C-alpha positions in Angstrom: 19.4 7.1 -17.2 15.6 6.8 -16.8 13.2 7.3 -19.5 9.6 8.7 -19.5 8.4 5.0 -19.6 10.5 4.2 -16.6 9.0 7.1 -14.7 5.4 6.1 -15.8 6.1 2.4 -14.7 7.3 3.7 -11.2 4.1 5.9 -11.0 1.9 2.9 -12.0 3.6 0.8 -9.2 3.0 3.6 -6.6 -0.6 4.0 -7.7 -1.2 0.2 -7.3 0.4 0.2 -3.9 -1.8 3.3 -2.9 1.3 5.4 -2.2 0.6 8.1 -4.8 -0.6 11.6 -3.8 -4.2 12.6 -4.7 -2.8 14.8 -7.5 -0.7 11.9 -8.9 -3.7 9.5 -8.7 -5.9 12.0 -10.5 -3.3 12.4 -13.2 -2.9 8.7 -13.7 -6.7 8.1 -13.6 -7.0 10.6 -16.5 -4.1 9.1 -18.4 -5.1 5.4 -17.9 -8.5 6.1 -19.3 -7.0 6.5 -22.7 -4.0 4.3 -22.3 -4.9 0.5 -22.0 -1.3 -0.5 -21.6 -1.0 1.7 -18.5 -4.3 0.5 -17.2 -3.2 -3.1 -17.6 0.1 -2.3 -15.9 -1.5 -0.8 -12.9 -3.8 -3.8 -12.7 -0.8 -6.2 -12.9 1.0 -4.3 -10.1 -2.1 -4.4 -7.9 -2.6 -8.2 -8.4 1.1 -8.8 -7.6 0.9 -6.6 -4.5 -2.2 -8.5 -3.3 -0.4 -11.8 -3.8 2.5 -10.8 -1.8 0.5 -11.1 1.3 -0.1 -14.7 0.6 3.7 -15.5 -0.1 4.6 -16.2 3.4 2.9 -18.1 6.3 1.0 -16.0 8.7 2.4 -15.7 12.1 0.9 -14.8 15.5 2.6 -11.9 17.0 3.8 -12.2 20.7 1.3 -11.1 23.2 3.7 -8.4 24.4 3.6 -6.7 21.1 0.4 -4.8 21.7 1.6 -3.3 25.0 4.9 -2.5 23.4 3.4 -0.6 20.5 0.9 1.2 22.8 3.8 2.2 25.1 5.7 3.6 22.1 2.5 5.7 21.5 2.4 6.8 25.1 -0.7 4.7 25.8 -1.6 1.9 28.0 -3.9 -1.1 27.2 -6.4 0.2 29.8 -6.6 3.4 27.8 -7.9 1.7 24.8 -9.8 -1.3 26.1 -13.1 0.4 25.0 -11.8 0.7 21.5 -12.4 -2.1 18.9 -9.2 -3.2 17.2 
């Protein structure tokens, strides 16, 4: 059984990961202005999320990946050569 606190924690995590809807973000923005514990929790989730990107060594994707992704989108490399990626 989940509690209201569990729901609020889940909403804080979604907010920190930028997966909340605009309405959810607005609601939490209003609530965190008067709830220091919620504000701290959102900050902690955001900090943890930022550190996750540093938890593994970066890799260089294979050269074929760009063409494969574009093919899935129905595009060719020559279609987007003029774009900056």
